[in-house]
N, C-alpha and C positions, 0 to 999 in steps of 0.2 A: 780595213787592214790599211786602206790606202793612209791613214793618219799616223799608221806606227811608223817610229823611227826603222830605218833600213837595217839595222843591227840585230832588232829586236824581231823584226819580219824574220830574218834567217833563222832566229831560235823557234820559233813557230812552227817555222816550215819544215826544220830538221826535225821536232816533235813531232808533227804531223805526219812527215816519210818514216818514224820508225816506231809510230803509235803500235803497231800487231808485235812486235818485239817485246815491247815496254808492257803490255797486258800480259804476254805471255809470261813473262819474270815476275810479275805482280800474281799470276794465278798461280804459279808454281810455289811461290813463297806461304800464299793463303792455304794451299794444302797442308803445308806443313803445321800441323798443331803445335800451338803454344801456349799451353793452356795456364794462366797464372797460379792458380791455387793449388794446382795439383803438380806442377813443375814439367809435367810431360811436353816435350819438344823443344822446351826453353834452349837446351843447348844448342840444339839443330838448328832451330830459329837465329839466334845469336851468331852462329857459322856463317851463316847466308847473307847476315846483313855487312858480316865482316868482308863477304865475297863480294858485295855491289862496292864496298869501300874500295877493295885491292882491283875490281874493273874500273874503277873510276879512274884508278893509277894514282892512289894518297899514298905518300911517302911513307907514312905510316899508320899501321892499321892493330890494332889488338882486342881480344876478347877478355876481359878483365873478371875473375872469378871473386866475386865479393863476399865471398864467407859465407856463415850462417847470421842469420840475422837476428835481432833481440828478442824474436818470439819462438826463437830455435828453428827454425824452418832456413833452407837454403836460401840465400839471395838470388835475383834474376843477374847473371852476367850483364856486364855494361860493356857495351862495343862502342871503340874509340877509332874514329879515322882523323888522319890529318893531311891536309895538302898546301903545304906554304908557297903561295906564289910570289911573292915578296913581301919581306916583313914590314914593312912599311905600309904597304895595304890594311884596309880593316878586315878584322877577322868576323866570319858570321858562324855563329854557333847555332847547330840543325839539333834540336832535342826532339824525342819521340818514346815512344816504346813499342815492344815489338811481340809483346806480351798481348795473349786476348782472354777475354772473361771465359766461362765454362759455356759449353753450347744448351746445356741442358734450362727447360725441358726438350728433349729431341722433336715429340710429337707439333713442336711449332712451328718446326722448318716447313719450310714447302720444296725446299731442296736440302740434302747432306750440307752441316754445317761446314765442312772443312771440302768440297767441291764448289768451286765458284760456279757459278750459273750467270747468265748475261740474260737477264728479262728486259725488254724496254730499253734498250742500252744501257742500262746500267748492271754491274758486276753484283751478285750475293752471295755473299759467304761471311764467315765467322772471320772479323779481321781485314774485310775488302774496305770499310772505313772507319773502322776505330780498330788499331789506329796502324795496321801496316799498310794501308794505301796513303794514309796521309802522310806516312813516314818516306813513303817510297818518292811522292811527287818531288819532292826538293833534291832527293839524289838523283833522278831523274833531269833535273833542273841544271842540276850542276855537270850532269853528262852532256846535255845539249851545248850547255856554256865552252866547256873543254872541249867537245869534238868541235865545234867552230873556230872557237880561238885559242886550241891550245892547252888552256888552262881555267879556269874558271877567274872572274876578274876583282876577287878576294879571296884570302886564307881561308 
């Protein structure tokens, strides 16, 4: 850490100071099923993502209903959040998905798929790493930057 620039060291410290709450927020999100092929919990999970954007302070957030797909099934809503810091600054696009694959076969799980369990310092549950956990990381990085600097350094 001695070679990390001071501003970045502050970001790392902020993340470390708030990691417990971030883990709780991720665990609550993981507990919300969002099974892609059945649609179970998809609208609720989309609203949770919008809530993360609202908590960040995004000026615009919305869940877009994409309607019926070409296969005749409902499409998963698109969640949009926008934080314009300065139109002259670069824009960062974070793209990910909040739906998960079905948890079947259930008998292969060591713990229930939607009950986050920590083992050996790792979190296990459906969506912990694909893709709720991976989508949560940049959201929390923006939160750290905004908490320390009032806004992220990019749009």
